[in-house]
Every structure is written in structure tokens, then in C-alpha cells.
N, C-alpha and C positions, 0 to 999 in steps of 0.2 A: 704803422697802421695809418691809413688815410682817413681823413675827416669823414664822419658818417653822412654829411650832406653833399655827397659826390656820387658820380656814376662814370662808368667807362663808356666812351663813345668812339666809333670809327670816324676818322677825319677824311682821309683819302689814301690812295695807294702809295703816295710818296712819303707821307708822314706816318701812316698807320693809325694807332689808337692814341687817345689822350684822356685826361681826367677832367671832368667838368662838374661844376657846382649844380646842386639841385635846390639850393636855398641861399639867401643872403649870408655871407660870412664877414663879420666885421674885422677891420684891421686889428692886429694883435692876436688873432686866433691861431693856435697851433693847428696847422692843416695836415701835418704828418709828424708822427713820432715813432722812433725806433721802439719795437716791442719784443716780447719774449718769443713770438712766433717767427720773427725774422731770422734767417739763416746766416751765420757768420762762418766763413771758410778761410783758412790760411792759404797763402800762395802755394804751398806744397800740396794742400788738398785740391786746389784748383788744377794744378798740373797733373794730378793723378786721375782726374776725371776722364771718361771717354770723350772723344772729340765732339760728339753731338751735344752732350750735356755741357761741356766746357764752352761751346759756342753760344749756347743759350745763356749761360751765366755771364759771359763777356758782354752780351747784348743788354741784359737787364740789371746787372749788379752795379754797385758803385764801390769805391775803395776808400777805406777810412785812413786815419793818420798813421796807423800801424802797418798799413799795407794789406790788411785783411779785406776780403770781398764780402759785401753785405747784400743779400738778396731778399727783397721785400716779399712777404708771403701773399700780400693782397695786390690789388691793381694800382697801388701807389707806385709800383715799379714802372708804370706807363707814363709817369709825369714827364712831360716834355720840357726841353730847354727854351728859355727866352732870354734875350739880352736885357729885357726889362721885365723880370719875372714878377709873379704875384707874391712871392715869399722870399725870405732870406734864411739861411742856416743860422741857428743860434745854438752853440755847443755842438755836440755830436748826435744829440737825440731829437732835435726839433727843427722843423721848418715852420716859420711864423709869417702870417700874412702881413705884408708891409703897407697894404691899403685895403679899403673896403672892396670886397669882391661880390659882384652882382650874380643873381641866379643865371645859370647858363654860360658863365664865363669858364674858360679853360684855366686850370691851375698849372702854373709853370714854376720852374726853379732854375738855378744857375749851375750849369754843368761845370763851369770853371772851378768850382770848389770840390769836385768829385775825384780829384787825383787821376785824371785821365793819362794814358800813355801816349796819345797821339792827338793831333789837331783834327777838327772836322769843319767842313763848310757849313755856315749857318745861314738859313733863309727864314728866320723867325718873323721878319717883317716889322719888328718893333722899331720905334724911333731910335736912331743911333745904333742899329744892329752892327755888330763888329765885323760881320762877314765870315769870320772864322773863330773858333773857340778852342782853347787849350788850357792845360793846367798852369801855363806860364802867365795867363791873364791875372791870376791872383796876385802876382808880384807887383803889378802896377795899379790894379783896381781895388785892392783891399780897403783903402780909406773910405771910398764911397759905399762899398758893401757893408763895412763895419758900422758906418753912420746909419744906414737904413736898418740894419739889424738892431741897433740900440734904440732907434725910434719905435720899431715894432715891439720890442720888449717892454718899453714904457707903456704902450697901449695894451699890451698883454696883461698888465696888472689889474685891469678893470673890465675884462670881458670874460664870459664863460669859456672854460677849457675842457671840453668833453674828453679829449685824448689824454690829459695829464695823468689820470690814475693808471693808465696802461703802459706808460713809458718805461723802457728799460734804461736805467740810469747808471752812469759812472759816478764816482764821487763828485766830480766837478759839475756834472749835469744835475746831480741831486741838489746841489746848492742852488742852482737856477730854479729847479722845480719848487724847492722850499720857498724861495723868494716870491714865486708866482702865487703859491698858496697863501702866503702871508701878505701879499700886496705891497712888497717893499722893493725898492730899486737896489741893484747890485752892479758892480762893474762886470762887463761882459768880456769873455776871452775874445781875442781877435780871430778873424777867420784864418789868419796865417798860422795859428796854433794847430790847425787841423790839416796842414799840408804835409803829406807823407814825405819823409826824407828820401832822397834818390835811392838809397840802399834798400828802402822798404817798399818802393813802388814795384808793381808787377813789371816783368820784362815786356818789351814790345811784342804784341801778339797775345799777351796773357792778361790784358787789362780792359778797362772800360774804354770804348771807342767813341760811340756817338749816341746811343739810342735810349739812354735814360734809365730811370729807377725801376 
């Protein structure tokens, strides 16, 4: 579920659509949460889909640590990549704003955490843009990503969280949600913990390629 203070906007023919804020969102706010309406499909279920449906799933879904495909039911699936995103993944259920986000800004995330099966050329235009993005980026960039996630979670303890009641939580994510409700710090799992093993990743042509949630 995407944060309620957002809207879908067309950007251009090359990028397509993106998610933009309609109000100020403070650092530490959960801007996306996995919820009960989001569709979870196993790799076998994906392979059994007709080609047209499978192509749409590959375009808009992401892949979790177990190798399952997650398709967001709302326009959160249009969130674009940036090498300097507005949020970081915390656990498997949350994207948390790592800085204050002004009205009219585009919400972005890090596709390098989404267990992609292939690289894609990046032209996000952010300072330090990597030029290409792949699942292998996690292996070298995780310390920075984890540091930003930890800082965001600390801020999350003191700001309103409208999405928290709707989150679909694993036991590990439930512990994070309880800490948020109680305003207490807890150790965060590393982003490396959500990297799908090679055996669980979708085969080339069966997975996430470039175009977001």
C-alpha cells in the first residue's frame, strides 16, 4: 500500500509513470507497506501464466527473498528507481523515507534490492548515478544502504505512521512494527538478509527486469 499523500503522474514516454507526493512527508515515514491485497505468486504460478499476463507481471512485480513474485495492487507498483532514492527497504514489509520529502517530489526506491535477474541501464540523473543497476549491487553497497535504513528507522519512532495498521507482517517484520508502535529502537536485519539465493531466483526471462513495483 502506497502512502495516502501520493498520486500517479505521467512523466514522459521514456520513463512512463511515477509516484509523486501531494503533501510533505517527514523522514522516517513508511511510504509503502506490503498489505493483504498485494498478490504473491510462486515461480511455478508465474510460469503457468499466459504470456500476456506474465509479461505484465515481470514488468511490475518484484521478487522477495524466497523467490516469490509480489505484485502491488495499487499504484505503488509504479515507483521508479533512483541511485539516490527517497526511501530504503526495512524488513520485507516496509519502505521508509530516508529524508524529508517535499510536496510534488517523486518517490523512488532502490531496485538493487529487488532480486532482479538482469542488469538495466540507469539514467536516473541522481548525483553518483551508477549507470547500470543489478542485483549484484547489493553485495558491495549494502553497508551504505543498511546505514541509511537504520537512520530512517530511528526517525520512524517519532513520526506518524498511517500505513502501519495495514501492513502484512512476517514474524520478523512484526517485531519491527511492535518497536515502531512502542517507540523503541531494535537491531535491524541487514538488506543482505533479503537477497534471494540463486536457486530461488527466477530464471532469466522469468523475473524482474527494469520497470519497478
